[in-house]
C-alpha distance (Angstrom), angle and dihedral (degrees) to the residues before:
residue distance angle dihedral
M1 . . .
R2 3.81 . .
C3 3.80 116.9 .
C4 3.83 125.4 -180.0
K5 3.77 114.5 -127.5
R6 3.80 96.7 -155.2
P7 3.78 132.6 26.9
I8 3.80 111.1 -95.7
P9 3.81 116.0 -137.6
P10 3.79 116.1 -125.0
H11 3.79 119.0 -93.6
N12 3.74 126.7 -148.6
S13 3.75 97.6 -147.5
A14 3.76 118.9 117.4
K15 3.78 89.6 -127.4
T16 3.79 92.4 59.2
R17 3.81 92.9 46.8
T18 3.77 90.9 51.8
S19 3.81 94.5 49.9
S20 3.82 92.7 48.3
L21 3.77 89.6 57.3
S22 3.80 93.4 58.5
F23 3.78 94.6 96.1
F24 3.77 95.2 47.9
S25 3.79 93.0 47.2
T26 3.80 88.1 66.7
F27 3.78 87.8 69.4
L28 3.80 101.9 39.3
S29 3.75 141.0 -19.4
P30 3.80 102.9 -130.9
S31 3.79 93.6 -160.6
V32 3.79 91.1 72.6
I33 3.81 96.3 50.4
Q34 3.77 112.2 112.7
P35 3.78 129.2 -176.3
N36 3.80 92.2 -114.2
Q37 3.81 88.7 62.5
L38 3.79 91.1 71.9
H39 3.80 108.2 100.5
L40 3.78 112.4 -156.5
T41 3.77 124.0 -161.2
H42 3.79 120.4 -89.3
H43 3.79 89.7 -115.4
Q44 3.81 91.9 56.5
Q45 3.78 92.1 46.1
Q46 3.78 89.0 55.9
Q47 3.79 90.1 49.3
Q48 3.80 92.4 48.5
S49 3.79 91.5 49.3
A50 3.83 90.8 56.6
E51 3.77 121.6 94.5
G52 3.77 114.5 -70.0
Q53 3.75 121.5 -104.4
E54 3.78 115.6 -93.3
F55 3.74 104.8 -120.8
E56 3.77 120.1 -133.5
I57 3.79 114.7 -91.7
G58 3.74 112.8 -101.4
R59 3.76 95.8 25.2
T60 3.79 119.4 115.7
L61 3.76 133.6 -171.6
I62 3.80 88.6 -109.9
D63 3.82 90.1 70.9
R64 3.80 94.1 85.1
V65 3.80 93.5 160.6
Y66 3.80 90.8 61.7
W67 3.80 94.9 49.1
T68 3.82 92.3 44.5
R69 3.80 90.4 53.8
R70 3.79 91.6 43.6
I71 3.81 93.0 53.6
H72 3.80 91.4 43.6
N73 3.82 92.2 51.2
L74 3.78 91.9 48.8
C75 3.80 91.0 51.2
A76 3.80 104.7 35.7
I77 3.81 105.7 26.1
E78 3.80 108.2 25.7
G79 3.80 94.6 31.0
N80 3.81 90.5 -139.2
F81 3.79 97.7 131.1
D82 3.81 93.2 153.8
E83 3.80 88.2 62.7
A84 3.80 88.8 46.3
L85 3.81 90.3 53.7
R86 3.79 91.5 48.6
L87 3.79 91.5 48.0
L88 3.80 91.9 48.9
D89 3.80 91.6 50.1
E90 3.82 90.9 49.5
L91 3.79 90.3 49.7
R92 3.80 91.3 50.8
L93 3.79 89.9 53.4
Q94 3.80 87.4 55.8
G95 3.82 91.7 53.0
Y96 3.79 100.2 -92.2
H97 3.81 114.7 147.8
P98 3.84 112.4 -149.8
D99 3.78 116.3 -132.7
S100 3.80 132.4 -151.9
L101 3.82 92.1 -85.7
N102 3.80 91.2 57.1
L103 3.78 91.3 47.0
S104 3.80 92.0 47.8
S105 3.81 92.2 51.9
I106 3.80 91.8 49.8
I107 3.82 95.4 46.3
H108 3.82 93.1 47.8
A109 3.81 91.4 48.6
L110 3.80 93.8 49.1
C111 3.80 91.4 48.2
D112 3.80 91.0 49.1
A113 3.81 87.3 54.6
H114 3.84 90.7 48.3
R115 3.78 90.3 -118.2
F116 3.77 90.4 135.7
S117 3.77 97.2 151.8
E118 3.78 91.2 58.0
A119 3.80 90.4 44.5
H120 3.80 90.1 55.2
Q121 3.78 91.2 48.3
R122 3.81 93.9 48.4
F123 3.78 92.3 49.3
L124 3.80 91.7 45.4
L125 3.80 92.2 50.0
A126 3.79 93.2 48.3
V127 3.81 92.5 51.6
S128 3.81 98.1 38.7
S129 3.81 94.4 49.5
H130 3.83 92.6 52.9
S131 3.81 88.0 -124.0
T132 3.79 98.8 116.1
V133 3.79 129.2 10.5
P134 3.83 110.1 167.8
D135 3.77 123.9 -149.4
E136 3.80 120.5 -87.4
R137 3.80 96.1 -96.0
T138 3.81 92.9 50.3
C139 3.79 91.3 46.7
N140 3.78 91.5 53.8
V141 3.80 91.7 48.0
L142 3.82 91.4 51.2
I143 3.80 92.7 45.3
A144 3.80 88.7 52.7
R145 3.82 88.8 54.9
L146 3.79 92.3 47.9
L147 3.80 90.7 51.9
H148 3.81 88.7 67.0
A149 3.80 86.6 74.6
G150 3.80 91.5 70.2
T151 3.81 91.5 -136.4
P152 3.81 103.5 120.6
Q153 3.82 95.0 174.7
A154 3.82 91.5 60.0
T155 3.81 91.4 46.5
V156 3.80 91.1 49.6
R157 3.81 89.0 55.0
V158 3.79 89.4 56.3
I159 3.82 91.9 48.6
S160 3.79 89.7 47.3
A161 3.80 90.3 55.3
L162 3.82 90.1 48.7
F163 3.81 90.9 52.1
F164 3.78 90.3 51.7
Q165 3.80 95.6 48.4
K166 3.79 97.2 33.0
P167 3.84 109.6 28.1
Q168 3.79 93.4 179.6
F169 3.81 92.2 60.1
V170 3.82 115.9 113.3
P171 3.82 122.1 -175.0
S172 3.77 115.3 -128.5
L173 3.78 120.3 -97.0
M174 3.80 90.7 -112.6
N175 3.80 91.8 54.2
Y176 3.79 90.2 48.9
N177 3.81 90.8 51.0
R178 3.80 92.6 48.6
L179 3.80 91.5 49.4
I180 3.79 91.1 50.3
H181 3.80 90.0 49.5
Q182 3.79 92.9 50.8
L183 3.79 93.3 47.2
C184 3.80 89.5 50.8
G185 3.80 88.3 50.8
F186 3.82 87.9 59.9
E187 3.85 88.8 46.4
R188 3.80 90.7 -115.4
I189 3.78 90.9 138.9
V190 3.80 95.9 154.8
D191 3.80 91.0 55.0
A192 3.80 90.3 45.8
H193 3.80 91.3 52.7
M194 3.80 91.5 47.8
L195 3.78 88.1 52.6
F196 3.81 88.5 49.6
V197 3.82 90.0 53.9
D198 3.82 91.6 45.6
M199 3.79 89.4 52.4
R200 3.80 90.4 57.2
K201 3.78 92.4 46.6
R202 3.78 89.2 56.8
G203 3.78 92.6 56.6
H204 3.81 103.2 -94.4
C205 3.77 119.8 134.5
P206 3.82 107.3 -142.3
N207 3.77 112.9 -125.0
A208 3.80 131.3 -153.6
V209 3.80 90.5 -81.5
S210 3.80 91.4 56.2
Y211 3.78 93.8 50.8
T212 3.81 94.4 41.0
T213 3.79 91.9 51.8
L214 3.80 93.4 51.1
I215 3.81 93.1 42.6
D216 3.80 89.6 51.7
G217 3.79 89.7 49.7
Y218 3.80 92.8 53.1
C219 3.82 91.5 46.8
G220 3.79 89.8 49.3
V221 3.81 90.9 61.8
G222 3.81 93.9 40.2
E223 3.82 97.4 -105.4
V224 3.80 94.6 133.7
R225 3.80 95.5 155.5
D226 3.81 91.9 58.8
A227 3.80 89.0 46.6
E228 3.81 90.1 53.4
K229 3.81 90.7 51.1
L230 3.79 89.9 54.6
F231 3.79 89.9 46.5
D232 3.81 90.6 54.4
E233 3.80 90.8 45.4
M234 3.80 90.3 57.8
S235 3.78 92.9 65.7
E236 3.81 92.0 44.6
C237 3.81 89.6 54.1
G238 3.80 92.9 47.4
V239 3.81 95.6 -109.3
I240 3.81 111.2 136.8
P241 3.82 114.3 -140.1
N242 3.79 113.0 -125.3
A243 3.79 129.5 -152.8
L244 3.81 92.9 -84.7
T245 3.80 90.7 54.2
Y246 3.79 91.0 55.4
S247 3.80 91.9 46.0
A248 3.82 90.9 52.0
L249 3.81 91.4 52.8
I250 3.82 91.1 44.6
R251 3.78 88.4 56.2
G252 3.79 91.9 59.1
V253 3.81 94.6 43.0
L254 3.81 93.1 50.8
R255 3.77 89.6 46.5
K256 3.81 87.1 60.2
R257 3.83 87.7 52.0
D258 3.81 91.8 -118.7
I259 3.79 95.4 144.3
D260 3.82 96.1 166.5
Y261 3.80 93.9 56.6
G262 3.77 89.0 40.1
K263 3.82 91.0 56.0
Q264 3.80 89.7 50.5
L265 3.79 90.9 53.4
I266 3.80 91.1 46.2
G267 3.80 89.0 54.0
K268 3.81 89.6 52.4
L269 3.79 89.2 47.5
W270 3.81 91.1 57.7
S271 3.82 89.1 52.1
V272 3.81 90.8 51.5
M273 3.79 90.1 49.3
L274 3.78 91.2 52.1
A275 3.81 90.1 50.3
E276 3.82 96.4 45.5
Q277 3.78 103.1 68.9
E278 3.79 98.6 153.6
D279 3.81 105.8 65.4
M280 3.81 109.2 45.4
H281 3.82 91.0 168.6
V282 3.81 90.4 66.7
N283 3.80 90.8 49.4
N284 3.80 91.4 48.9
A285 3.79 92.3 50.4
A286 3.81 92.0 47.4
F287 3.79 91.4 49.7
C288 3.82 90.6 50.9
N289 3.79 90.6 51.6
V290 3.79 93.3 51.3
I291 3.81 95.4 47.7
N292 3.81 91.9 46.7
C293 3.80 91.0 49.7
L294 3.79 92.8 49.7
C295 3.80 91.7 50.3
R296 3.80 93.6 43.8
E297 3.79 91.4 54.1
G298 3.80 93.3 43.7
F299 3.83 99.1 -110.3
F300 3.80 93.5 136.4
H301 3.79 93.9 147.1
E302 3.81 88.4 63.2
V303 3.80 89.3 55.1
F304 3.80 90.2 54.6
N305 3.81 90.2 47.7
I306 3.80 89.9 53.5
A307 3.81 89.8 49.0
E308 3.80 90.4 51.7
D309 3.83 97.7 45.6
M310 3.82 102.5 32.6
R311 3.82 90.1 -160.0
Q312 3.78 93.2 163.5
G313 3.79 88.6 81.6
E314 3.79 129.9 -145.6
N315 3.79 95.8 -50.1
V316 3.79 86.6 89.4
A317 3.79 112.0 53.7
Q318 3.81 111.0 -115.6
G319 3.79 92.7 -135.7
F320 3.78 89.4 54.9
V321 3.81 90.9 46.6
Y322 3.79 93.4 55.4
A323 3.79 93.4 43.2
Q324 3.80 91.2 52.8
M325 3.79 91.9 49.0
I326 3.79 91.5 50.7
D327 3.79 91.7 47.3
S328 3.81 93.9 49.6
L329 3.80 94.2 45.4
C330 3.80 91.8 48.9
R331 3.79 90.7 47.4
F332 3.80 88.1 59.4
R333 3.82 92.5 42.4
R334 3.78 96.4 -108.3
Y335 3.78 94.7 136.8
N336 3.79 96.8 154.0
G337 3.80 88.0 51.8
A338 3.81 89.3 51.8
A339 3.82 88.7 50.8
R340 3.79 87.7 53.7
I341 3.81 89.3 55.4
V342 3.81 88.6 51.5
Y343 3.79 89.1 54.0
M344 3.82 90.2 53.1
M345 3.80 90.3 48.3
R346 3.78 94.9 52.0
K347 3.81 91.4 45.3
R348 3.83 87.6 58.3
G349 3.78 95.3 45.1
F350 3.81 100.6 -98.2
K351 3.78 127.1 126.8
P352 3.79 121.2 -145.1
S353 3.76 118.0 -127.1
L354 3.79 113.6 -96.4
V355 3.80 90.8 -122.8
S356 3.82 92.4 54.1
Y357 3.78 91.8 46.1
N358 3.80 92.1 49.8
T359 3.81 88.9 51.0
I360 3.80 89.6 57.4
V361 3.81 94.2 47.6
H362 3.79 91.8 44.9
G363 3.80 91.8 49.4
L364 3.80 92.5 50.2
V365 3.80 90.3 51.0
K366 3.80 92.0 50.7
E367 3.80 89.0 49.4
G368 3.83 88.7 55.0
D369 3.82 95.3 -112.4
Y370 3.81 93.6 130.0
F371 3.79 98.1 157.2
R372 3.81 93.4 51.5
A373 3.81 88.6 48.7
Y374 3.80 90.0 50.6
Q375 3.81 90.1 50.0
L376 3.81 90.7 53.0
L377 3.80 89.3 47.6
E378 3.80 90.4 56.2
E379 3.80 91.0 48.2
G380 3.78 92.6 45.9
I381 3.78 93.8 54.8
Q382 3.81 87.6 70.1
F383 3.82 91.5 68.2
G384 3.80 97.5 35.6
Y385 3.78 103.3 -87.3
L386 3.79 120.2 153.9
P387 3.80 121.3 172.2
S388 3.76 121.8 -112.2
E389 3.78 116.9 -105.8
F390 3.79 93.2 -103.9
T391 3.82 92.5 48.4
Y392 3.81 89.4 48.4
K393 3.82 90.4 52.1
L394 3.79 93.6 52.3
L395 3.80 92.6 43.7
V396 3.81 97.5 51.9
E397 3.80 90.5 43.8
G398 3.80 90.0 52.8
L399 3.79 94.0 46.5
C400 3.80 91.4 48.2
H401 3.78 89.2 48.6
E402 3.82 87.1 54.9
N403 3.84 87.2 48.4
D404 3.80 92.0 -121.5
L405 3.80 98.7 138.2
V406 3.80 93.7 163.3
K407 3.79 93.0 64.8
A408 3.81 91.8 39.1
K409 3.80 89.8 54.5
E410 3.82 90.1 49.6
V411 3.79 90.6 53.4
L412 3.81 88.8 50.8
N413 3.80 91.2 52.5
V414 3.80 90.7 48.8
M415 3.80 91.2 54.0
L416 3.80 92.6 46.5
N417 3.82 87.8 60.9
K418 3.79 90.4 58.6
K419 3.78 113.7 104.1
D420 3.79 126.9 -129.1
L421 3.80 93.7 25.1
D422 3.78 130.0 126.5
R423 3.83 100.9 -111.0
T424 3.78 92.2 -164.1
R425 3.79 91.1 56.6
I426 3.84 90.4 48.9
Y427 3.80 89.6 53.5
N428 3.80 91.1 46.6
I429 3.80 91.5 55.5
Y430 3.80 90.5 50.7
L431 3.81 92.7 47.1
R432 3.80 91.4 50.7
A433 3.81 89.0 52.4
L434 3.82 90.3 50.3
C435 3.81 90.7 58.6
V436 3.81 90.1 78.8
V437 3.82 90.2 58.5
D438 3.79 121.3 74.9
N439 3.78 93.6 -129.3
P440 3.82 112.0 117.2
T441 3.80 90.9 167.7
E442 3.80 91.6 64.0
L443 3.80 90.7 48.7
L444 3.78 91.0 54.3
N445 3.82 92.7 42.9
V446 3.81 91.6 55.0
L447 3.81 90.4 50.4
V448 3.81 90.4 50.5
T449 3.81 91.0 47.0
M450 3.79 90.3 54.0
L451 3.79 91.2 53.7
Q452 3.82 92.6 46.1
T453 3.81 92.7 51.6
Q454 3.81 92.8 48.9
C455 3.80 91.9 -110.2
Q456 3.78 104.1 141.5
P457 3.82 114.4 -140.7
D458 3.79 114.7 -129.8
V459 3.79 128.7 -151.7
I460 3.82 90.7 -87.6
T461 3.81 89.8 56.2
L462 3.78 93.4 51.5
N463 3.80 93.8 42.7
T464 3.80 88.8 52.7
V465 3.80 91.9 50.0
I466 3.83 92.5 47.7
N467 3.80 90.7 47.4
G468 3.80 90.4 50.3
F469 3.78 92.5 50.8
C470 3.81 91.0 48.1
K471 3.81 92.5 50.4
M472 3.80 89.1 51.3
G473 3.80 91.2 50.4
R474 3.82 91.8 -113.3
I475 3.78 96.7 132.3
E476 3.83 92.0 155.8
E477 3.82 92.4 60.9
A478 3.81 90.3 44.2
Q479 3.80 90.6 49.6
K480 3.80 90.6 50.0
V481 3.80 92.9 54.5
F482 3.79 89.0 44.6
K483 3.81 91.9 52.6
D484 3.80 90.5 49.7
M485 3.80 88.4 54.6
M486 3.81 90.8 48.3
M487 3.82 90.8 50.5
G488 3.80 92.5 52.2
K489 3.80 99.5 -109.0
F490 3.78 89.0 122.9
C491 3.78 133.6 15.1
A492 3.81 116.5 -54.1
P493 3.82 118.1 -88.5
D494 3.79 119.1 -105.2
I495 3.80 133.4 -157.9
V496 3.81 91.6 -79.2
T497 3.80 90.2 54.6
F498 3.80 93.0 52.1
T499 3.81 91.9 44.4
T500 3.80 90.9 52.4
V501 3.79 94.5 47.8
I502 3.81 94.1 44.5
S503 3.81 90.1 49.8
G504 3.80 89.4 50.1
F505 3.82 91.8 52.6
L506 3.78 92.4 48.3
E507 3.82 92.8 47.2
L508 3.80 87.8 59.3
G509 3.80 92.7 45.2
K510 3.79 95.8 -106.6
V511 3.79 94.0 137.7
E512 3.79 98.1 158.5
E513 3.82 93.4 52.4
G514 3.79 91.5 47.9
L515 3.80 95.3 48.0
E516 3.81 89.5 46.0
L517 3.79 89.4 59.4
L518 3.79 91.2 45.8
H519 3.80 100.0 47.2
R520 3.82 103.2 30.3
V521 3.80 116.1 14.9
M522 3.80 98.3 45.7
P523 3.83 94.5 51.9
E524 3.82 89.6 46.8
K525 3.81 89.3 56.1
G526 3.80 90.2 49.6
L527 3.81 93.7 -110.0
K528 3.79 122.3 133.3
P529 3.82 115.6 -153.9
N530 3.77 112.8 -117.5
V531 3.79 128.1 -145.8
V532 3.82 91.5 -89.7
T533 3.80 90.8 58.0
Y534 3.79 92.5 48.3
N535 3.80 92.0 46.8
A536 3.81 91.2 53.1
V537 3.83 91.8 49.1
I538 3.82 95.2 46.1
Q539 3.80 92.9 47.2
R540 3.80 93.9 51.5
L541 3.80 92.5 45.2
F542 3.79 89.8 55.0
K543 3.81 89.8 49.7
L544 3.80 87.7 54.9
H545 3.84 88.9 48.8
R546 3.80 90.3 -118.2
L547 3.78 94.2 141.6
D548 3.78 97.3 160.2
E549 3.81 93.1 52.1
A550 3.81 90.6 45.9
M551 3.80 93.6 52.9
E552 3.81 90.2 43.9
V553 3.81 90.0 54.8
F554 3.81 88.8 49.7
R555 3.80 91.7 52.1
S556 3.81 91.7 47.9
M557 3.80 89.5 49.9
V558 3.80 92.4 53.5
S559 3.82 93.8 43.1
G560 3.81 89.6 49.0
G561 3.79 91.8 59.1
T562 3.80 99.7 -104.5
T563 3.80 111.5 136.0
A564 3.77 116.5 -134.1
D565 3.78 118.0 -128.0
C566 3.80 133.5 -155.3
T567 3.79 90.8 -86.1
T568 3.81 90.9 56.9
Y569 3.78 93.1 52.2
T570 3.80 92.6 43.6
I571 3.83 91.2 53.2
I572 3.80 92.1 49.8
I573 3.81 95.2 45.5
D574 3.80 91.8 46.8
G575 3.81 91.2 46.2
L576 3.81 93.4 50.7
F577 3.79 92.5 49.8
E578 3.82 91.2 46.4
S579 3.81 87.9 53.6
N580 3.81 89.7 50.5
K581 3.82 91.1 -113.7
V582 3.80 93.8 138.8
D583 3.79 96.6 154.1
E584 3.82 91.8 47.8
A585 3.82 89.8 50.4
K586 3.81 91.5 51.4
R587 3.79 91.1 47.2
F588 3.81 92.0 48.3
W589 3.81 89.5 52.5
N590 3.80 93.8 48.5
D591 3.81 97.7 41.8
V592 3.82 103.3 34.6
V593 3.78 116.9 10.9
W594 3.80 104.0 42.3
P595 3.84 94.8 46.1
S596 3.83 90.2 49.3
G597 3.82 92.4 60.3
V598 3.82 88.6 -141.9
H599 3.79 106.8 124.2
D600 3.78 138.9 113.3
S601 3.81 142.3 178.9
Y602 3.82 92.4 -75.0
L603 3.79 90.5 57.9
Y604 3.81 92.3 46.7
A605 3.80 88.6 50.1
A606 3.83 91.2 52.8
I607 3.83 91.6 52.5
L608 3.80 94.6 44.7
K609 3.80 92.1 46.6
G610 3.81 91.2 48.7
L611 3.80 93.2 49.5
C612 3.81 92.8 47.6
R613 3.79 91.5 46.3
S614 3.83 89.3 51.7
G615 3.80 90.5 53.8
Q616 3.82 93.7 -110.4
L617 3.79 98.0 126.3
N618 3.81 93.4 150.5
D619 3.79 90.2 55.8
A620 3.80 89.5 48.2
C621 3.81 90.7 52.9
D622 3.80 91.4 46.8
F623 3.81 90.6 49.8
L624 3.81 90.7 49.0
Y625 3.81 93.3 50.6
E626 3.82 92.7 44.7
L627 3.80 90.3 55.1
V628 3.80 90.4 52.1
D629 3.81 91.3 47.7
C630 3.81 89.4 52.3
G631 3.82 90.7 55.7
V632 3.81 96.2 -106.3
T633 3.80 114.7 155.0
L634 3.78 110.1 -130.5
C635 3.78 129.7 -167.8
V636 3.80 132.0 -134.0
V637 3.83 91.1 -100.5
N638 3.81 91.2 63.3
Y639 3.79 91.6 54.2
N640 3.81 92.3 43.3
I641 3.81 90.5 57.5
V642 3.81 92.5 55.9
I643 3.81 93.0 41.8
N644 3.80 89.0 51.6
G645 3.81 89.6 50.0
A646 3.79 90.4 53.4
C647 3.80 91.3 46.9
M648 3.80 92.1 51.2
L649 3.80 87.8 58.0
G650 3.79 92.5 43.9
W651 3.81 92.7 -116.3
K652 3.78 99.2 151.8
R653 3.80 98.1 168.8
E654 3.82 93.1 49.5
A655 3.81 91.5 47.6
Y656 3.79 92.7 55.1
Q657 3.78 90.7 43.0
I658 3.81 89.8 57.7
L659 3.82 88.5 46.8
G660 3.79 89.0 54.9
E661 3.80 91.4 49.9
M662 3.79 89.7 51.3
R663 3.80 92.1 53.9
K664 3.78 91.1 43.6
N665 3.81 88.5 58.2
G666 3.79 93.2 53.6
L667 3.82 100.9 -96.2
E668 3.79 125.9 122.9
P669 3.83 121.9 -147.8
D670 3.78 116.0 -106.9
S671 3.80 131.5 -149.4
V672 3.82 91.3 -81.7
T673 3.80 90.5 56.5
W674 3.79 92.4 53.7
R675 3.82 92.5 46.6
I676 3.81 89.6 52.9
L677 3.81 91.7 50.3
D678 3.79 90.8 45.9
K679 3.80 89.4 56.6
L680 3.80 88.5 49.3
H681 3.80 91.6 59.3
G682 3.80 90.4 47.1
T683 3.81 91.5 51.1
V684 3.81 93.6 47.8
E685 3.80 91.4 48.4
K686 3.81 91.1 48.9
Q687 3.80 92.0 50.0
Y688 3.82 90.3 49.2
C689 3.82 91.4 51.9
E690 3.81 92.2 48.8
E691 3.81 91.4 50.2
L692 3.81 90.7 48.2
I693 3.82 91.8 51.6
C694 3.80 91.7 47.9
N695 3.80 90.9 51.0
Q696 3.80 91.3 49.5
V697 3.79 91.4 49.9
G698 3.78 90.1 48.0
V699 3.79 89.8 52.2
């Protein structure tokens, strides 16, 4: 890699200008750009094909000031840049030549509208067609706007055209640095370095930002040696590396797992931070980079050492230091490590932010460490921490799952002390968590507590309580709450309430009571069962082997105007196969399901599983192939069911034939497929050994 040691002043010779264009010519040769190469949007073409605007009487094309203001007002004040574009095109047809002010208004307006591609094309057309070439300051301003698009190749094409038409033009150092940064972001490091060299040829002296950007780009692609060469070149050229430069190089070194050299560079970074007392923002950014790199590469012990020593000095605020450590550790799911940082903070008189602390507690809950999260909650209350509603939900659910109702109740009481919260919703979350615990007394106690504290239960509260009682098999308690709702002591029951109670009756085998609620009580209350209610009833009737009642409920659902969904059909198909009603299941598919057009992979899986379970593997294969022939898109699970059926029968050839059909239809086998086939080989080998032993005994 060739690097210049000193900035080279610009030359005016044609030879020098030609060589400096070599990098840009790799993107586009501006000499071949013609105006007819600019492709406008279809919408603009329609606008341009419309009738031209009738110009005001008395105005002539000579009045450039008027038209410049008019275009500027349309773009900057009225925000109607499409009209400005149409007006400018009409003026050009009349012989008007746009100037740099017109071009500037158009480019700014298009960039404000995030139509960057069109802005690039407009600028490129204006420069390439010799119609408008703004002065150097305007060009740099417009290039800076175009760089907001984040498309460095398109911006380089514009600069290339400017170099061709205006050889004395030099982009600003800031624009060069931004272009280098964007090219590095696309991992086009070679192009970025060529741009860096071109910048020096045109008389710019690269600053610390230029070097840092390129060093960071090389480290990002793992080219640490090239980054080190640039780092050494900085000192030779008299450019002093700042904290960000060191952090960029540290990133690459740690990525190569060279922790010893990385620690040396980190030590030098602290010295630079102590020396640079003016720009704390640079120090903060460098510190963030180092901590993130250490966590990304798994050097968490080094993070704790930094937290203990604090060698970066006071030029990075300690509160910011701790917050960044907590954020980085949480980002890499080291929540206990983040809690350790909190302990160090509090020991030194600092308080963590409530958001950071909640992130730690929430992360511990998601990791399943409920008791550690509860411990942090207790400690956090001392400095005003209260969990967010979502964190509270996960925590009480986890504690109830661990059957620790004492701690769960404490968390509930903590949340009830939080202001500006819906207390009913807080109780509802706790009640829903209690449903996993076989403790009906606690459910009832919470409901009583709500009434005693003037917290009115809503329909969600009561539905949750009824659902909890039903899951615990306490249908009498559920029925009592339901009757209280029917009598008006609480809010009126809704469809969810009836569905829950009916499901509870059917789970206990009380079919008559459940169907009475479905067919008589619900209509009397003005409630029409929805498809979810019917699905729950049909499924539980099939579980009770009450096929006739289940099919009767289905017919009443359809006659009542409720449309069945895929879940309905899947429940019925699965129930018929479970009841060994294979012919009825086939007939239901042919007569009802297929003509409805309402079916999905779950339904196909139910049919295939039922056929294989009934020993009708050939029918299952025929059904699978017919679906494919009809254009139905199947999933891997459908094929796995049939392959498993073939393997259970020891049909090796048929299993691999189905595998071939699956691949032919664009699906690749998953891990389940290979496990099924592995069992097939084990079964075949076992059968072969048994036959061999029998033959030997017979001999």
